[in-house]
Each structure stands twice: as C-alpha cells, then as structure tokens.
C-alpha positions as CSV (number, residue, x, y, z in Angstrom):
1,M,-10.5,20.0,32.7
2,A,-8.7,19.0,29.9
3,N,-8.9,20.9,26.6
4,P,-10.8,18.6,24.0
5,S,-9.0,17.2,21.2
6,Y,-10.2,16.2,17.6
7,R,-8.7,14.1,14.9
8,I,-9.4,14.1,11.2
9,G,-9.5,11.3,9.0
10,V,-9.4,11.3,5.1
11,D,-10.5,8.8,2.4
12,G,-9.5,10.4,-0.7
13,G,-10.0,8.9,-4.0
14,G,-10.6,9.7,-8.1
15,T,-14.5,10.3,-7.6
16,K,-14.7,11.8,-4.0
17,T,-13.3,12.8,-1.0
18,E,-14.6,11.8,2.2
19,L,-13.8,13.3,5.6
20,L,-14.7,12.5,9.1
21,L,-13.9,14.6,12.3
22,V,-13.7,12.4,15.4
23,D,-13.5,13.1,19.2
24,S,-11.3,11.7,21.8
25,A,-13.7,9.1,22.0
26,G,-14.1,8.0,18.3
27,N,-17.6,9.5,18.1
28,I,-18.1,11.3,14.5
29,V,-18.5,15.3,15.2
30,A,-18.7,16.2,11.5
31,R,-18.3,14.9,8.1
32,H,-17.9,16.2,4.5
33,V,-17.8,14.8,1.3
34,G,-16.3,16.9,-1.5
35,P,-14.7,15.9,-5.1
36,G,-12.0,13.3,-5.7
37,C,-8.4,14.7,-4.8
38,N,-6.2,12.2,-6.8
39,P,-3.0,14.3,-7.7
40,S,-2.8,11.8,-10.9
41,H,-6.2,13.0,-12.1
42,L,-5.6,16.5,-11.0
43,G,-2.0,17.1,-10.6
44,A,-0.5,17.9,-7.3
45,D,-1.7,21.7,-7.2
46,Q,-5.4,21.3,-7.5
47,A,-5.1,18.4,-5.5
48,R,-3.9,20.3,-2.5
49,T,-6.4,23.0,-3.3
50,V,-9.5,20.4,-3.4
51,L,-8.2,18.9,-0.2
52,L,-7.7,22.4,1.9
53,A,-11.3,23.4,0.7
54,A,-12.6,20.0,1.9
55,L,-11.0,20.5,5.3
56,E,-12.1,23.9,5.7
57,A,-15.4,22.8,5.2
58,L,-15.4,20.0,7.5
59,L,-14.3,22.5,10.2
60,T,-17.1,24.7,9.5
61,E,-19.7,22.2,9.7
62,S,-18.3,21.1,13.0
63,K,-19.2,24.3,14.5
64,I,-16.3,23.7,16.9
65,E,-14.9,27.5,18.1
66,N,-11.4,27.9,17.1
67,P,-11.3,24.2,15.7
68,K,-7.6,24.0,14.3
69,S,-6.3,24.6,17.6
70,K,-7.6,21.3,19.0
71,I,-6.9,19.3,16.0
72,S,-4.1,16.7,17.2
73,A,-3.5,14.6,14.2
74,T,-4.8,14.3,10.4
75,R,-4.6,11.1,9.0
76,L,-4.8,11.2,4.9
77,Y,-6.0,7.6,3.1
78,V,-5.4,8.9,-0.6
79,A,-5.0,7.6,-3.9
80,G,-2.2,8.8,-6.1
81,S,1.7,9.1,-5.9
82,A,3.3,9.0,-2.2
83,V,5.9,11.2,-3.4
84,T,3.3,14.0,-4.3
85,W,1.2,13.6,-1.0
86,R,4.4,13.9,0.8
87,E,4.9,17.3,-0.7
88,I,1.7,18.3,-0.3
89,V,1.3,17.2,3.5
90,A,4.4,19.2,3.9
91,Q,2.3,22.1,3.2
92,L,-0.4,21.2,5.3
93,H,-0.4,23.7,8.8
94,D,-2.8,24.1,11.5
95,Y,-4.1,20.4,11.2
96,G,-2.1,18.5,14.1
97,T,0.4,16.0,13.1
98,V,-0.4,15.1,9.2
99,T,0.4,11.5,7.8
100,H,-0.8,10.3,4.5
101,G,-1.1,6.5,3.3
102,P,-2.7,4.5,0.5
103,D,-6.2,4.6,0.3
104,S,-6.3,0.9,0.0
105,L,-5.6,0.9,4.2
106,P,-9.0,1.9,5.4
107,V,-10.5,-0.9,2.9
108,L,-7.9,-3.7,4.3
109,E,-9.0,-2.9,8.0
110,L,-12.8,-3.1,7.0
111,A,-11.6,-6.5,5.5
112,T,-9.3,-8.0,8.2
113,G,-9.6,-6.0,11.1
114,G,-5.9,-5.8,11.4
115,A,-5.4,-9.5,11.1
116,P,-3.5,-11.6,8.3
117,G,-5.7,-11.4,4.7
118,L,-6.3,-9.2,1.9
119,V,-8.9,-7.3,0.0
120,L,-10.0,-7.0,-3.7
121,H,-11.2,-3.4,-4.2
122,A,-12.9,-2.3,-7.4
123,G,-14.7,0.8,-7.9
124,T,-13.2,3.7,-9.9
125,G,-9.8,2.0,-9.9
126,S,-9.0,-1.3,-8.6
127,F,-6.1,-2.9,-6.3
128,V,-5.3,-5.8,-3.9
129,A,-3.9,-5.0,-0.5
130,A,-2.9,-7.5,2.0
131,R,-1.4,-7.9,5.6
132,A,0.9,-10.7,5.7
133,P,1.2,-13.2,9.1
134,D,4.3,-10.8,10.1
135,G,2.0,-7.7,10.1
136,S,3.6,-5.9,7.1
137,V,1.3,-4.6,4.5
138,H,1.7,-4.9,0.7
139,F,-0.2,-3.5,-2.5
140,A,-0.6,-5.0,-5.3
141,G,-2.2,-3.5,-8.8
142,G,-3.7,-0.3,-8.4
143,L,-1.9,0.6,-12.1
144,G,-4.4,2.9,-13.4
145,W,-6.4,3.0,-16.4
146,R,-3.6,3.2,-19.1
147,F,-1.7,0.0,-17.6
148,G,-4.6,-1.8,-16.2
149,D,-7.1,-1.7,-13.2
150,P,-8.9,-5.3,-13.6
151,G,-12.4,-5.0,-12.1
152,S,-12.4,-1.1,-12.2
153,G,-15.7,0.8,-13.5
154,Y,-13.0,2.0,-16.6
155,E,-11.9,-1.6,-17.5
156,L,-15.7,-3.2,-16.9
157,G,-16.9,-0.2,-19.1
158,R,-14.1,-0.7,-21.8
159,R,-14.9,-4.4,-22.0
160,A,-18.7,-3.8,-22.5
161,I,-18.5,-1.4,-25.1
162,A,-16.2,-3.1,-27.1
163,A,-18.7,-6.3,-27.0
164,A,-21.4,-3.6,-27.8
165,L,-19.9,-2.4,-30.6
166,M,-19.5,-5.7,-31.9
167,E,-23.6,-6.1,-31.6
168,L,-24.0,-2.8,-33.2
169,S,-21.9,-3.8,-36.4
170,G,-23.7,-6.9,-36.8
171,W,-21.1,-9.2,-36.0
172,S,-22.6,-10.8,-32.7
173,P,-26.4,-11.2,-32.2
174,A,-28.3,-8.3,-30.6
175,T,-28.9,-8.0,-26.6
176,G,-29.4,-5.4,-24.5
177,L,-26.0,-4.4,-24.3
178,G,-26.0,-2.8,-27.8
179,A,-28.9,-0.9,-27.0
180,A,-27.8,0.3,-23.4
181,L,-24.9,1.7,-25.1
182,Q,-26.9,3.6,-27.8
183,T,-29.3,5.1,-24.8
184,H,-25.9,5.7,-22.7
185,L,-24.3,7.9,-25.7
186,G,-27.3,9.0,-27.4
187,L,-26.3,7.8,-30.4
188,A,-27.7,4.8,-32.5
189,D,-24.8,3.8,-35.1
190,A,-21.5,2.1,-34.4
191,T,-19.4,4.1,-36.4
192,A,-20.9,7.3,-34.9
193,I,-20.5,6.1,-31.3
194,K,-16.6,5.1,-32.2
195,G,-16.4,8.4,-33.4
196,A,-17.8,10.2,-30.5
197,L,-15.9,8.3,-27.9
198,Y,-12.3,8.7,-29.7
199,A,-13.3,12.4,-29.9
200,D,-14.4,12.7,-26.5
201,P,-12.0,14.8,-24.1
202,E,-13.6,12.7,-21.1
203,V,-14.0,9.4,-22.8
204,N,-12.5,7.6,-19.6
205,A,-15.1,9.3,-17.4
206,R,-17.9,8.1,-20.1
207,T,-16.7,4.7,-20.4
208,A,-16.5,4.1,-16.6
209,A,-20.0,5.9,-16.4
210,F,-21.2,2.5,-18.7
211,A,-20.4,0.2,-15.7
212,P,-23.4,0.4,-13.5
213,R,-25.6,-0.6,-16.8
214,V,-23.6,-3.3,-17.4
215,I,-23.6,-4.7,-13.8
216,E,-28.0,-4.2,-14.0
217,L,-27.9,-6.1,-17.4
218,A,-25.3,-9.0,-16.0
219,Q,-27.8,-9.2,-13.1
220,N,-30.8,-9.5,-15.2
221,G,-29.3,-12.3,-17.5
222,C,-27.4,-10.3,-20.4
223,R,-24.7,-12.8,-21.6
224,P,-22.6,-10.4,-22.8
225,A,-22.8,-8.2,-20.0
226,Q,-21.8,-11.3,-17.6
227,I,-19.2,-12.0,-19.9
228,A,-17.7,-8.6,-19.5
229,L,-17.8,-8.7,-15.9
230,A,-16.3,-12.0,-15.2
231,S,-13.5,-11.5,-17.5
232,S,-12.5,-8.5,-15.6
233,V,-13.0,-9.6,-12.3
234,G,-11.2,-12.8,-13.3
235,E,-8.1,-10.8,-14.0
236,L,-8.4,-8.8,-10.7
237,V,-8.7,-12.6,-8.7
238,A,-5.8,-13.3,-10.8
239,Q,-3.7,-10.7,-8.8
240,G,-4.9,-11.8,-5.7
241,R,-3.9,-15.4,-6.2
242,L,-0.6,-14.0,-7.1
243,V,-0.4,-12.1,-3.5
244,T,-1.8,-15.1,-1.7
245,E,0.9,-17.5,-2.9
246,K,3.5,-15.2,-2.3
247,L,2.7,-14.1,1.0
248,F,0.7,-17.2,2.4
249,P,2.5,-20.2,0.9
250,G,1.5,-22.6,3.3
251,G,-2.2,-23.2,1.7
252,Q,-4.1,-22.2,4.9
253,E,-7.5,-20.3,4.4
254,I,-7.2,-16.8,4.7
255,T,-9.8,-14.0,4.9
256,C,-10.1,-12.3,1.3
257,G,-12.6,-9.2,1.7
258,V,-14.4,-7.6,-1.4
259,S,-14.9,-4.1,-1.5
260,G,-16.4,-1.6,-4.1
261,A,-19.5,-1.1,-6.3
262,V,-17.8,-3.3,-9.0
263,L,-17.8,-6.6,-6.8
264,N,-20.7,-6.0,-4.1
265,N,-23.6,-6.7,-6.3
266,P,-25.0,-10.4,-7.2
267,A,-23.6,-11.1,-10.5
268,A,-20.1,-10.2,-9.2
269,H,-20.9,-12.6,-6.2
270,A,-21.5,-15.4,-8.4
271,A,-18.5,-15.0,-10.7
272,L,-16.3,-14.7,-7.3
273,Q,-17.7,-17.8,-5.9
274,A,-16.9,-19.5,-9.3
275,F,-13.3,-18.6,-9.4
276,V,-12.7,-19.5,-6.0
277,A,-14.1,-22.9,-6.4
278,S,-12.9,-23.7,-9.6
279,N,-9.2,-22.5,-8.7
280,A,-9.2,-24.1,-5.4
281,W,-8.1,-20.8,-4.1
282,P,-7.9,-21.0,-0.2
283,V,-9.9,-17.8,0.7
284,K,-12.9,-17.2,2.5
285,L,-15.0,-14.2,0.8
286,H,-16.1,-11.6,3.2
287,F,-18.3,-9.2,1.1
288,I,-18.0,-5.6,2.7
289,T,-20.9,-3.0,2.6
290,D,-19.3,-0.5,4.8
291,P,-17.7,2.5,2.8
292,P,-14.2,2.9,3.1
293,S,-14.8,5.8,5.6
294,A,-15.8,3.4,8.3
295,G,-12.5,1.9,7.8
296,V,-10.9,5.6,8.4
297,R,-12.4,5.7,11.5
298,R,-11.4,2.3,12.9
299,L,-7.7,3.3,12.0
300,L,-8.4,6.8,14.0
301,L,-9.5,4.9,16.8
302,R,-6.1,3.1,16.6
303,D,-4.4,6.1,17.3
C-alpha cells in the first residue's frame, strides 16, 4: 500500500493567512487561519516568520504522524513582491516542492474555472486579474494604498472620511456619515479628528476599518456613503475595462467575477450593474461568495 501524500495550499494576504492541508483525493484534512503575511506590510523576515508559524500550526492541527515526510507539494498564493517571495520560498524546507504565485490566482479560478475571463477583487486591497483566450494570466492594479487601490477598504474609508469631515465642518448637510465617523474614532470635532488621524501611526488600518460601516450606511440609503462607494468601485471598473479592451478586443461577452467584501454587498452590486449598463461593458457579472481558500483547493486539485 502506497504511503499517503498530502499537499498544502496557502492564501496569504495583508489581513490573514489561510492554509489548507488536502489529501490525494482533495479532501481537506486540516485548515488554519493566522495573521497576514504580506511582506510589503511586514518586511521579508516577519512575513517568513508568520508563514512558518502558520505552517507548523496547520501540521499540528492535522494530527498526522510525521507529517513533513508526507507533504508532496506546497503552493503559496500570496500578496506582496514576487522577488521577496522567491527568496522566502528558497528558505522553506520539509514542505515538498514549494512554489508561489499571486493571491489573485485563487480568486480568478473561482471566477472563471480556468476559462477566459476576468475578476474584480476588492478587500483589504484591490486588483483585476484575467485569463486571456490563449490561457495566459494577467494582473492589473494591486498598486497598494500609496499609489491607488480603487475599491479597497482603505480607499473607500479614505473617501468616506473626507466626505464626513466636510459634513462635520459644516460645509455639507449632516447625514449619518459624519456621526458614524465620530463614533468610529470616539471624537466629535472635525479638527480633533483630523489631528488624531494624522498623528496615528496605524492610520491606514483605522481608515480601512471604517469601510464596513460605510457599506452599511450606503445600503441604508445614506447618499454620501453611496457616492463614496460608487466612486471607489467606478475606478476599479475602469481598470477592468482597460483589461477587457486589451485582452478581449472582439467585444464578445465574457465572465467578470466579483470578489471581496467591498464588492459583495447590495449597494456595490447596484453600482456595478449600473456601470455595466451605462458603459456598454460586455461582461456578465458573477458574484463570488466562496472564500479565496476555495479557489486554492481547486488549484491544488489541478496539480
């Protein structure tokens, strides 16, 4: 009887790192969720430390005897510099054949199942990924908060905070958005809020953490929140249109997956459908409810 063989799949982003251990039939034997491992946020050394801790935790939770001897392959689908990940992978031992790819691949797999098409993803960050008719995979956006992550939690939070501060300064009518920002930060005055945000070393995380409340307000009819959401999503759609025009110039309808917490809600759905209709964008929207880890499992099954 052949010895059992297992594979590890990793979905690693800025917020969390999710790992799956599957057997040769694709059954999930163990899973583990740890903190984010994006080296762009943590640095290479800390990203490696986080990943190794998560891998060890996964194997411990599997309760397999001498598990490292039975790992045939480990596939990393991770955010951050490919150069940095190549260096990290070179230092990983006892996990079978280790390869890495962008964290967009599992989401693209969920969107198109290996067929031509694209996906818009907006969560902690944002990106557009596509598979061309010739099977080649392409990636657009994903530039990070400093240079533009349209549709991301940070970008939505930033737009909403700017609109809320105009309310609290008395320049635009008061809505629930201004009050929500006051509650979010525990401050009442616009000047105090600005000062606190500029002095906060964790301002990016604090800004992104406001996004879920903005989405909730948009769904409940708060107009400034709806505008912030539509504007942010609209810039991501513009990236998607550029990708579509270059890779699918014939104008045929293609599948466009929609992934991530910022996009998968009724308010964002309405904005996306309006953009598709008003711009005659030849895509069929496919709203993805499965987590990226489900795409990781699919890719492992293809090995």
